[in-house]
C-alpha positions as CSV (number, residue, x, y, z in Angstrom):
1,M,27.6,-48.8,4.5
2,S,24.4,-48.2,3.0
3,R,24.1,-44.0,2.9
4,R,21.2,-42.2,4.0
5,L,19.0,-40.8,1.9
6,R,16.2,-38.5,3.8
7,V,13.7,-35.6,3.0
8,R,12.4,-33.9,6.1
9,Q,8.7,-33.6,6.6
10,A,8.7,-30.2,5.7
11,Q,10.6,-30.6,2.5
12,T,7.7,-32.5,1.0
13,V,5.9,-29.7,0.3
14,L,8.5,-26.8,-0.8
15,P,11.0,-27.4,-2.2
16,F,10.8,-31.2,-3.0
17,G,7.0,-31.5,-3.3
18,V,5.0,-33.4,-6.0
19,G,6.6,-33.3,-9.2
20,A,9.9,-32.0,-8.1
21,V,13.3,-33.2,-9.5
22,F,16.3,-32.9,-6.8
23,D,19.6,-34.5,-6.6
24,I,20.9,-36.1,-3.6
25,Q,24.4,-37.9,-3.0
26,G,25.0,-38.1,-6.3
27,E,21.5,-39.5,-7.1
28,S,18.3,-38.1,-8.6
29,F,14.9,-38.5,-7.9
30,V,11.2,-37.2,-8.4
31,A,8.7,-36.9,-5.9
32,T,5.4,-38.6,-6.9
33,G,1.6,-38.0,-6.9
34,I,0.1,-37.9,-3.5
35,G,-2.1,-40.9,-5.0
36,D,1.1,-42.9,-4.1
37,W,1.5,-41.6,-0.4
38,P,1.5,-44.5,2.5
39,K,-2.1,-44.2,4.2
40,Q,-0.1,-43.8,7.6
41,R,-0.1,-40.1,6.9
42,Q,-0.8,-37.5,9.3
43,E,-3.6,-35.0,9.3
44,V,-3.0,-31.2,9.3
45,V,-5.9,-29.2,10.3
46,S,-6.7,-25.7,9.0
47,S,-10.2,-25.3,8.2
48,R,-10.0,-21.6,6.9
49,L,-7.4,-22.7,4.3
50,A,-9.4,-25.8,3.5
51,H,-12.9,-23.4,2.9
52,Q,-10.8,-21.3,0.7
53,L,-9.0,-24.1,-1.5
54,G,-12.4,-26.2,-1.6
55,V,-10.9,-29.3,-0.2
56,S,-11.8,-31.8,2.4
57,G,-8.5,-31.2,4.4
58,F,-5.0,-31.7,4.4
59,Y,-2.2,-34.5,5.1
60,A,1.4,-34.6,6.0
61,A,3.7,-37.4,5.2
62,P,4.8,-39.3,8.1
63,P,8.2,-38.2,9.2
64,A,11.3,-39.9,7.5
65,A,13.0,-42.4,9.5
66,D,16.7,-42.5,9.6
67,E,17.1,-44.6,6.4
68,R,17.2,-44.4,2.6
69,F,13.5,-43.2,1.4
70,D,14.0,-45.7,-1.4
71,R,14.1,-48.7,0.8
72,Q,11.1,-51.1,0.6
73,G,8.4,-49.9,3.0
74,A,10.4,-46.7,4.1
75,A,8.4,-44.0,5.8
76,G,7.8,-40.5,4.3
77,A,6.9,-39.1,1.1
78,P,7.6,-41.6,-2.3
79,Y,10.4,-40.9,-4.7
80,I,11.3,-42.4,-7.5
81,R,14.4,-42.6,-9.4
82,F,14.5,-40.0,-12.4
83,P,15.9,-39.7,-14.8
84,A,16.2,-43.7,-15.8
85,W,19.1,-43.1,-18.3
86,L,22.1,-43.1,-16.4
87,F,25.7,-43.6,-17.2
88,C,29.1,-44.9,-15.7
89,G,32.0,-42.6,-15.3
90,A,34.3,-45.2,-16.1
91,C,33.4,-47.2,-19.1
92,R,30.9,-44.5,-20.4
93,R,28.4,-46.8,-20.8
94,M,24.8,-45.5,-20.8
95,V,22.0,-47.6,-19.0
96,R,18.4,-47.2,-19.2
97,W,17.4,-48.2,-15.5
98,R,14.3,-49.7,-14.6
99,I,12.1,-50.2,-11.9
100,A,13.1,-54.0,-11.7
101,D,16.7,-53.3,-11.7
102,E,16.4,-51.4,-8.5
103,K,18.0,-53.2,-5.0
104,P,16.4,-51.1,-2.2
105,G,18.7,-49.0,-0.1
106,T,21.5,-49.4,-2.8
107,A,22.7,-47.1,-5.4
108,P,22.6,-48.2,-9.1
109,R,25.9,-50.1,-10.2
110,C,27.4,-50.5,-13.6
111,P,27.2,-54.0,-14.6
112,G,30.1,-54.0,-16.9
113,C,32.8,-52.5,-14.6
114,S,34.7,-54.3,-11.9
115,P,34.9,-53.3,-9.4
116,T,31.5,-51.7,-9.8
117,R,31.1,-48.2,-10.1
118,Q,28.2,-46.0,-9.1
119,L,26.1,-45.1,-11.9
120,A,25.3,-41.0,-12.7
121,P,22.0,-39.7,-13.8
122,M,22.0,-37.9,-17.3
123,R,22.3,-34.3,-16.9
124,F,19.3,-33.3,-19.2
125,V,15.6,-34.4,-19.3
126,Q,12.7,-33.2,-21.3
127,I,9.7,-31.0,-20.4
128,C,6.5,-29.6,-21.9
129,A,4.1,-26.7,-21.2
130,D,1.3,-29.2,-20.1
131,G,3.6,-30.1,-17.2
132,H,4.9,-33.4,-18.6
133,L,8.6,-34.7,-17.7
134,G,10.5,-37.4,-19.2
135,D,13.7,-38.6,-20.3
136,V,15.3,-37.5,-23.2
137,D,15.2,-39.8,-26.2
138,W,18.9,-40.4,-26.5
139,W,18.8,-43.1,-29.3
140,F,16.8,-40.4,-31.0
141,W,19.7,-37.8,-30.6
142,A,22.5,-40.2,-31.4
143,H,20.6,-40.8,-34.8
144,S,19.0,-37.5,-35.4
145,R,21.4,-36.2,-38.2
146,L,20.9,-39.5,-40.2
147,D,18.4,-39.7,-43.0
148,P,15.1,-41.4,-41.8
149,A,16.0,-44.8,-43.8
150,A,19.7,-45.1,-42.4
151,R,18.2,-44.1,-39.0
152,Q,15.4,-46.9,-39.4
153,S,18.3,-49.5,-40.3
154,C,19.6,-49.5,-36.5
155,T,17.2,-51.4,-34.4
156,T,19.0,-51.7,-31.0
157,R,17.8,-48.6,-29.2
158,D,19.5,-49.4,-25.6
159,R,23.4,-49.6,-26.4
160,L,24.7,-46.1,-26.1
161,R,27.6,-44.5,-24.7
162,F,28.2,-41.0,-23.3
163,D,31.6,-39.8,-24.5
164,V,33.7,-37.0,-23.4
165,S,36.2,-35.6,-25.9
166,E,39.4,-33.9,-25.0
167,R,39.8,-31.9,-27.9
168,A,36.9,-29.6,-27.2
169,T,35.3,-27.8,-24.1
170,G,31.6,-27.5,-22.9
171,L,28.6,-29.1,-24.2
172,E,30.6,-29.6,-27.4
173,A,33.1,-32.3,-25.5
174,L,29.9,-34.1,-24.8
175,S,28.4,-36.8,-27.1
176,V,26.0,-39.6,-27.4
177,T,27.3,-42.4,-29.5
178,C,25.3,-45.7,-30.7
179,L,27.2,-48.9,-30.0
180,A,24.7,-51.2,-32.4
181,R,27.1,-53.6,-34.7
182,G,27.5,-51.4,-38.1
183,C,25.9,-48.2,-36.9
184,G,28.0,-45.9,-34.6
185,A,25.9,-42.9,-35.2
186,S,26.7,-40.0,-33.0
187,R,26.2,-36.4,-31.9
188,D,27.4,-34.0,-29.7
189,L,25.3,-31.9,-26.9
190,L,26.3,-28.4,-28.1
191,D,22.9,-27.6,-29.3
192,V,21.0,-30.0,-27.2
193,L,19.1,-27.4,-25.2
194,G,16.1,-26.1,-26.5
195,T,13.1,-27.8,-29.0
196,H,14.2,-30.6,-31.3
197,G,11.0,-32.0,-32.5
198,M,11.0,-34.9,-29.8
199,R,7.5,-36.1,-28.9
200,C,6.0,-35.7,-25.4
201,S,5.2,-38.8,-23.4
202,G,2.1,-37.1,-22.3
203,R,3.0,-38.3,-18.4
204,N,5.0,-37.9,-15.6
205,P,7.6,-40.5,-14.5
206,W,5.3,-41.8,-11.7
207,Q,2.2,-42.2,-13.8
208,R,1.2,-45.4,-15.3
209,L,1.2,-45.7,-19.2
210,N,-2.7,-45.9,-19.3
211,E,-2.5,-42.2,-17.6
212,A,-0.7,-40.8,-20.4
213,A,-2.6,-38.2,-22.4
214,D,-2.1,-37.5,-26.2
215,C,0.1,-34.4,-25.8
216,V,0.8,-32.5,-28.9
217,K,3.0,-29.3,-27.2
218,P,6.4,-29.2,-28.1
219,V,9.2,-30.8,-26.0
220,Q,11.9,-28.8,-24.5
221,I,15.1,-30.4,-23.2
222,V,16.8,-28.6,-20.3
223,Q,19.0,-29.3,-17.5
224,R,17.4,-31.2,-14.8
225,T,17.9,-28.9,-12.0
226,A,16.8,-25.9,-14.1
227,G,14.6,-23.3,-12.8
228,N,11.7,-23.9,-15.3
229,V,11.3,-27.5,-14.7
230,Y,9.4,-27.0,-11.3
231,Y,7.1,-24.1,-10.4
232,P,5.2,-25.1,-7.4
233,M,1.8,-23.6,-6.4
234,V,1.8,-23.2,-2.7
235,C,-0.9,-21.5,-0.6
236,S,0.1,-20.7,3.0
237,A,-2.6,-19.5,6.1
238,L,-1.7,-18.3,9.7
239,D,-3.6,-20.0,12.3
240,I,-5.6,-17.0,13.9
241,P,-8.7,-17.6,16.1
242,E,-12.0,-17.6,14.4
243,A,-13.6,-15.1,16.3
244,E,-11.2,-12.3,14.7
245,L,-13.3,-12.7,11.2
246,P,-15.5,-9.7,11.6
247,A,-17.7,-8.6,8.8
248,D,-18.2,-4.7,8.6
249,A,-22.1,-3.4,8.4
250,G,-21.5,-2.4,4.7
251,N,-20.4,-5.6,3.6
252,E,-23.4,-7.3,5.2
253,L,-25.9,-5.3,3.4
254,L,-23.7,-5.7,0.3
255,A,-24.0,-9.6,0.9
256,E,-27.6,-9.1,1.5
257,R,-28.0,-7.5,-2.1
258,V,-26.1,-10.5,-3.5
259,R,-28.1,-13.2,-2.2
260,A,-31.5,-11.3,-3.1
261,S,-30.2,-11.5,-6.6
262,D,-32.3,-13.5,-9.1
263,L,-29.0,-14.9,-10.6
264,W,-27.5,-16.0,-7.0
265,I,-29.0,-19.4,-7.0
266,P,-28.2,-19.9,-10.7
267,L,-24.7,-18.9,-9.9
268,C,-24.2,-21.2,-6.9
269,R,-25.6,-24.2,-9.0
270,A,-23.3,-23.5,-11.8
271,A,-20.2,-22.5,-9.2
272,G,-17.2,-24.3,-10.8
273,G,-18.9,-24.7,-14.2
274,A,-18.4,-22.7,-17.5
275,R,-21.4,-20.6,-16.9
276,A,-20.4,-19.2,-13.6
277,E,-18.4,-16.6,-14.8
278,T,-21.0,-15.1,-16.9
279,Y,-23.5,-15.3,-13.6
280,R,-20.8,-13.6,-11.7
281,D,-20.5,-10.6,-14.1
282,L,-24.1,-9.8,-14.1
283,I,-24.3,-10.1,-10.3
284,K,-21.3,-7.8,-9.9
285,E,-22.8,-5.4,-12.4
286,D,-26.1,-5.3,-10.9
287,T,-25.1,-5.3,-7.1
288,G,-21.7,-3.7,-7.3
289,A,-20.0,-6.7,-5.4
290,D,-16.4,-7.4,-6.0
291,D,-15.1,-10.6,-6.4
292,A,-13.7,-11.1,-3.2
293,L,-17.4,-10.7,-1.5
294,L,-18.5,-13.1,-4.1
295,D,-15.7,-15.6,-3.2
296,A,-16.4,-15.8,0.6
297,L,-20.3,-16.1,-0.2
298,L,-19.5,-18.6,-2.9
299,A,-17.4,-20.6,0.0
300,E,-19.7,-20.3,2.5
301,E,-22.7,-21.6,0.3
302,T,-21.1,-24.0,-1.9
303,G,-17.5,-24.5,-0.4
304,I,-16.3,-23.4,-4.0
305,A,-14.1,-20.1,-2.9
306,S,-12.2,-19.2,-6.1
307,T,-13.2,-17.5,-9.5
308,P,-13.5,-20.6,-12.0
309,A,-10.8,-21.0,-14.1
310,P,-11.3,-21.6,-17.9
311,A,-11.3,-25.2,-18.8
312,A,-8.5,-26.9,-20.7
313,S,-9.0,-28.7,-23.8
314,G,-9.2,-32.6,-23.8
315,D,-8.0,-34.4,-20.8
316,G,-4.8,-32.4,-20.2
317,P,-3.9,-30.4,-17.3
318,S,-6.2,-27.7,-16.4
319,A,-5.0,-23.8,-16.3
320,G,-5.3,-23.9,-12.4
321,P,-7.2,-22.8,-9.3
322,A,-7.1,-19.1,-8.3
323,V,-4.9,-17.8,-5.6
324,P,-7.2,-17.2,-2.5
325,D,-6.7,-13.9,-0.3
326,L,-6.1,-14.8,3.0
327,S,-4.8,-11.8,4.0
328,R,-8.3,-9.7,5.3
329,E,-8.8,-12.1,8.2
330,E,-5.1,-12.0,9.4
331,W,-4.9,-8.1,9.0
332,S,-8.3,-8.0,11.1
333,A,-6.4,-10.3,13.8
334,F,-3.3,-8.1,13.9
335,V,-5.0,-4.7,14.2
336,A,-7.5,-5.7,16.5
337,P,-7.7,-3.4,19.7
338,A,-6.8,-6.3,21.8
339,P,-5.2,-8.9,19.7
340,P,-6.5,-12.4,21.0
341,A,-4.0,-14.8,22.4
342,T,-4.4,-18.6,21.4
343,R,-1.9,-21.4,21.9
344,D,-0.9,-21.0,18.3
345,F,-1.3,-17.1,18.3
346,A,0.4,-15.6,20.8
347,V,0.7,-11.9,20.1
348,R,1.4,-8.6,22.1
349,T,1.6,-5.0,20.9
350,T,4.3,-2.8,21.7
351,D,6.1,0.5,20.3
352,L,9.2,1.6,18.9
353,G,10.0,3.4,22.4
354,L,9.8,7.0,20.7
355,A,7.1,8.6,22.4
356,G,7.8,12.1,23.3
357,E,11.2,12.0,21.2
358,T,11.6,15.5,19.6
359,A,15.2,15.2,17.9
360,E,15.5,14.0,14.6
361,P,15.6,11.3,12.7
362,W,14.0,9.8,15.8
363,A,10.9,11.9,15.6
364,G,10.2,11.7,12.1
365,L,10.7,7.7,12.4
366,G,7.9,7.7,15.1
367,R,5.7,9.9,12.8
368,R,6.0,7.4,9.7
369,M,5.7,4.1,11.8
370,G,2.1,3.1,13.0
371,R,1.2,-0.4,15.0
372,I,3.7,-2.7,16.3
373,V,2.8,-6.4,17.1
374,L,5.1,-8.9,18.4
375,A,4.4,-12.6,17.7
376,D,5.8,-14.9,19.9
377,R,4.1,-17.9,18.5
378,L,2.6,-18.5,15.3
379,R,1.5,-21.5,13.6
380,E,1.4,-21.8,9.5
381,V,0.0,-24.4,7.4
382,R,1.6,-24.6,3.8
383,A,-0.2,-26.5,1.2
384,L,0.7,-27.3,-2.4
385,Q,-2.0,-27.2,-5.0
386,G,0.2,-28.5,-7.8
387,F,2.8,-27.4,-10.2
388,R,3.6,-26.1,-13.6
389,R,6.5,-26.5,-16.0
390,V,8.2,-24.4,-18.6
391,S,6.8,-21.0,-17.1
392,P,4.8,-19.8,-14.2
393,G,1.8,-19.4,-16.8
394,S,1.7,-22.9,-18.2
395,A,-0.7,-25.7,-17.8
396,F,-1.5,-26.6,-14.1
397,V,-1.0,-30.3,-12.7
398,P,-2.5,-31.0,-9.6
399,A,-1.0,-32.5,-6.8
400,D,-3.2,-35.4,-7.4
401,T,-2.7,-36.5,-10.9
402,S,-5.1,-39.2,-10.7
403,R,-7.7,-36.4,-9.9
404,R,-9.6,-38.9,-7.4
405,L,-8.6,-37.1,-3.9
406,R,-9.9,-34.4,-2.0
407,W,-7.0,-33.7,-0.1
408,L,-3.7,-31.5,-0.4
409,P,-0.4,-32.3,0.9
410,A,0.5,-29.7,3.5
411,V,2.6,-29.2,6.6
412,E,2.2,-27.0,9.5
413,V,5.4,-25.1,10.8
414,F,5.8,-22.9,13.8
415,G,7.4,-19.6,14.4
416,E,7.8,-15.8,15.6
417,G,7.4,-12.8,13.9
418,I,6.9,-9.0,13.7
419,F,3.9,-7.2,12.4
420,L,4.6,-3.1,11.4
421,T,2.3,-0.8,9.7
422,L,3.0,2.7,8.6
423,D,1.3,5.7,9.5
424,K,-2.0,5.7,7.6
425,D,-2.0,9.6,7.2
426,E,1.4,9.9,6.2
427,L,1.0,6.9,3.6
428,T,-2.2,8.7,2.5
429,S,-0.2,11.7,1.7
430,W,2.6,10.1,0.1
431,E,0.5,8.0,-2.0
432,R,-1.2,11.3,-3.5
433,D,2.2,12.6,-4.9
434,A,1.7,12.5,-8.8
435,R,5.5,11.4,-9.2
436,V,4.8,8.4,-7.0
437,R,1.5,7.4,-9.1
438,E,3.2,7.8,-12.2
439,R,6.4,5.6,-11.1
440,V,3.9,3.0,-10.0
441,A,1.8,3.4,-13.4
442,G,4.7,2.3,-15.5
443,M,5.2,-0.6,-13.2
444,R,1.8,-1.7,-13.7
445,E,1.8,-1.6,-17.2
446,D,4.7,-4.1,-17.3
447,L,2.6,-6.3,-15.1
448,T,-0.4,-6.3,-17.5
449,R,2.0,-7.4,-20.2
450,S,3.6,-9.9,-18.2
451,F,2.5,-13.7,-18.3
452,Q,2.4,-14.1,-14.9
453,A,-0.3,-11.3,-14.3
454,D,-2.9,-13.2,-13.1
455,R,-0.9,-14.8,-10.2
456,L,1.0,-11.7,-9.2
457,T,-2.1,-9.5,-9.3
458,A,-4.0,-12.1,-7.0
459,V,-1.0,-11.2,-4.5
460,A,-1.1,-7.7,-4.9
461,G,-4.7,-7.1,-5.1
462,H,-7.2,-5.9,-7.9
463,E,-4.6,-3.5,-9.2
464,L,-1.0,-2.9,-8.5
465,S,-0.9,0.3,-5.8
466,P,2.0,2.2,-4.6
467,R,1.6,1.3,-1.1
468,F,2.0,-2.5,-2.3
469,V,5.2,-1.7,-3.8
470,L,6.4,0.2,-1.0
471,L,5.5,-2.5,1.5
472,H,6.8,-5.3,-0.2
473,T,10.3,-3.3,-0.9
474,F,10.1,-2.3,2.7
475,A,9.9,-6.1,3.8
476,H,12.6,-7.4,1.6
477,L,15.1,-4.4,3.0
478,L,14.0,-5.1,6.7
479,I,14.4,-8.8,6.2
480,R,17.9,-8.2,4.8
481,Q,18.7,-5.8,7.9
482,L,17.2,-8.5,10.4
483,S,19.3,-11.4,9.1
484,F,22.5,-9.3,10.2
485,E,20.9,-8.6,13.8
486,S,18.2,-11.4,14.5
487,G,20.2,-14.3,14.3
488,Y,18.4,-15.9,11.2
489,S,19.7,-16.0,7.7
490,T,17.4,-14.6,5.2
491,A,16.6,-17.8,3.9
492,S,14.8,-18.4,7.3
493,L,12.6,-15.4,7.1
494,R,9.7,-14.8,5.1
495,E,7.0,-12.1,4.6
496,R,3.5,-11.4,4.4
497,V,2.4,-8.1,2.8
498,Y,-1.0,-6.7,3.7
499,A,-1.3,-3.8,1.2
500,R,-4.7,-4.0,-0.1
501,P,-6.4,-0.6,-0.6
502,E,-9.8,-2.0,-1.1
503,H,-9.3,-3.5,2.4
504,D,-7.6,-0.7,4.1
505,Q,-4.4,-2.4,4.6
506,Y,-0.9,-0.9,5.1
507,G,1.2,-3.3,7.0
508,V,3.8,-6.2,6.5
509,L,4.5,-9.6,8.6
510,V,8.3,-10.5,8.9
511,Y,8.3,-14.2,10.4
512,T,10.1,-17.2,10.6
513,A,8.7,-20.6,10.5
514,A,10.9,-23.7,11.5
515,G,9.8,-27.5,10.7
516,D,9.9,-28.8,14.6
517,A,7.6,-28.1,17.3
518,E,9.6,-25.4,18.6
519,G,10.3,-23.2,15.7
520,T,11.7,-20.2,17.3
521,L,15.1,-19.0,18.6
522,G,13.4,-15.8,20.2
523,G,15.9,-13.6,18.1
524,L,13.4,-12.1,16.1
525,V,11.1,-11.3,18.7
526,Q,13.7,-9.7,20.7
527,Q,14.7,-7.4,17.8
528,G,11.3,-6.4,17.7
529,E,11.4,-4.8,21.6
530,P,12.4,-1.0,22.1
531,P,14.5,0.2,21.5
532,R,16.0,-2.3,19.1
533,L,13.7,-2.1,16.4
534,A,13.6,1.5,16.0
535,E,17.7,1.5,15.5
536,T,17.0,-1.6,13.0
537,L,14.8,0.6,11.0
538,L,17.2,3.3,11.1
539,R,20.0,1.5,10.0
540,M,18.0,-0.4,7.2
541,T,17.0,3.3,5.8
542,E,20.5,4.2,5.7
543,A,21.9,1.1,4.1
544,A,19.1,1.0,1.4
545,A,19.8,4.7,0.6
546,W,23.0,3.2,-1.3
547,C,23.5,0.6,-3.5
548,S,26.9,-1.0,-4.8
549,A,25.3,-1.2,-8.0
550,D,24.3,2.4,-8.3
551,P,23.7,4.3,-10.0
552,L,22.8,1.8,-12.6
553,C,20.3,0.0,-10.0
554,A,18.6,3.4,-9.1
555,E,18.1,4.6,-12.7
556,H,17.0,1.3,-14.1
557,T,13.7,1.2,-15.9
558,G,13.0,-2.7,-15.8
559,Q,15.2,-5.1,-14.4
560,G,14.7,-8.5,-13.0
561,F,12.3,-11.2,-14.2
562,D,10.0,-10.0,-16.8
563,S,11.3,-6.6,-16.1
564,L,8.8,-6.0,-13.3
565,N,11.3,-4.4,-10.9
566,R,12.9,-1.0,-10.8
567,A,15.5,0.1,-8.4
568,A,16.1,-3.4,-6.9
569,C,19.1,-5.8,-7.5
570,H,20.5,-8.7,-5.5
571,A,23.1,-6.0,-4.2
572,C,20.4,-4.1,-2.3
573,A,16.7,-5.6,-2.4
574,L,16.3,-9.2,-3.5
575,L,15.8,-12.3,-1.3
576,P,15.9,-15.9,-1.5
577,E,12.8,-17.0,-3.5
578,T,11.0,-18.9,-0.9
579,S,11.2,-15.7,1.3
580,C,9.1,-13.7,-1.1
581,E,5.7,-13.6,-1.9
582,T,5.8,-12.5,-5.6
583,G,9.1,-14.3,-6.6
584,N,11.4,-11.2,-6.4
585,T,9.3,-9.0,-8.4
586,L,7.3,-5.7,-8.0
587,L,10.3,-4.1,-6.0
588,D,11.5,-0.7,-6.0
589,R,13.8,0.7,-3.7
590,S,13.3,4.3,-5.1
591,L,9.8,4.5,-3.2
592,V,11.6,3.7,0.1
593,V,14.4,6.0,0.0
594,G,13.9,8.2,-2.8
595,G,15.8,8.6,-5.9
596,G,15.1,9.0,-9.8
597,H,13.2,11.9,-8.9
598,V,10.6,10.2,-7.0
599,P,10.0,10.9,-3.3
600,G,10.7,8.1,-1.1
601,Y,8.6,7.4,2.1
602,F,11.5,7.3,4.4
603,E,13.4,10.0,2.5
604,P,13.1,12.6,5.1
605,I,14.6,10.0,7.8
606,I,17.6,9.7,5.9
607,A,18.3,13.5,5.2
608,A,17.6,14.3,9.0
609,A,20.0,11.1,9.8
610,R,22.6,12.4,7.6
611,A,22.2,16.2,8.9
612,A,22.3,15.1,12.6
613,A,26.0,13.2,11.5
614,A,27.3,16.1,10.1
615,T,26.4,18.4,12.7
616,A,27.9,15.8,15.3
617,M,31.0,15.7,13.5
618,E,31.5,19.7,13.4
């Protein structure tokens, strides 16, 4: 009986989007570029996101049928077998699998064993910083310790064996041996990880030979499931009513000054080119406009929204598009006096149910929280722009590696959410504290030195602000608490942080989105109803006040990826990476609950709760 290999439609963008390597039922595959997608794809409508990304539209792969996706004519996004080097677990023979060897709907079998045994993929692959992926040259590895003359004497490149020794452990027990007559060259895998002078193929497995680039980047050998094999670049936007996109009078006057500039027409003509950056700098200096306004005006005029990225040398991958800011319109929709209601944006305002409350800690909690909006239904469109390999700052590879298409792969998902804001006056007062500014200044310096500074700055705003770190950490802590009370796991909840001081934002959206038409269990919105949300927030602050890794966690001066976190670890604040906008970075629990000589925004709530508990016990 043929086993089922199926990838759900929502997974074709993340985590198994173009360029991703994944294992399924003992086999390994890689997702191909969208140029190989079937023509019977489904259109996904999101004019706002398409406008910001400068594309003609979005399409989703057809839903996969109940079958193997490697079967001839199978529905869904296409995947091909990778790595091509396989081995037999019985006879240890290595086989270089070719497309001509494929039997649709059947896993690869060893040609030398009886009864036949299923072949397993080799554990290691090679990647480079230009985004290329390929098989390790195992023949070269087995002969790499021989002198060049002895190496050239072996002309058989496909007779290899993947041996396992019982006299060693770990990678030292594994070795690749040449079975060619009179050769017998062998080398273990103890030091296989890293750079070994191998040549890059200049392409990805689904690309044709004539698409290969002359790549000179060093090749790194990694495990095929390693985290640095695939860094997807996914942009998402909520489906909000277009009527809720107001432009204030100040911005309108500034926009008129930009359009009246002598450099405006040259900038529009050069948009996306090498000279556009020079024109942008001159216009900003002359008019005082910021990048966000210029992006919006350029998008309106030319359809090119993002700041032009530096061109890559040669024909290799580009540095990648800028991350668009889609938060401003969404913030306006949530804070509107009368939130609009459409089929895919059903929201209603509520409160914590603490009006007239004078007892602490409830009165203090009511003073520090602002607007509460419950989203009974949300629609989100997630689009995959491309990916990177080796590191998040490496060269960008577009989803269409042939660079001929104007659309992007995307999926639409539906869900529910809770939108919360902090009290603006309390937040402003807290932000002015010199100890808070000093704490965030240290994080800002670390971010400046980080190789992913551009990407994170695009999410956090022009400059890392105390309110962003506070709200971001608050969203993480709230998601962790809601996972105990709403019926959703932490991996099912996501955050959207609205914390750009330049746009007067000070809130978060915690929401869930599922891949089907229903997309909601109702548990999240139910937790937002009074008085449940107030109780959840109080339990959240009490739980966050102590981490099982304290005092080490609370006193840390730089932990996590690129040392971009302070008091935040897996025991207290980190989430699954798909739930976080910044990859579990720029977090500091001390700004929420206090500690380390830093006043926390909710620190008075914790003190009042402890005092009330102590009084009740007396």
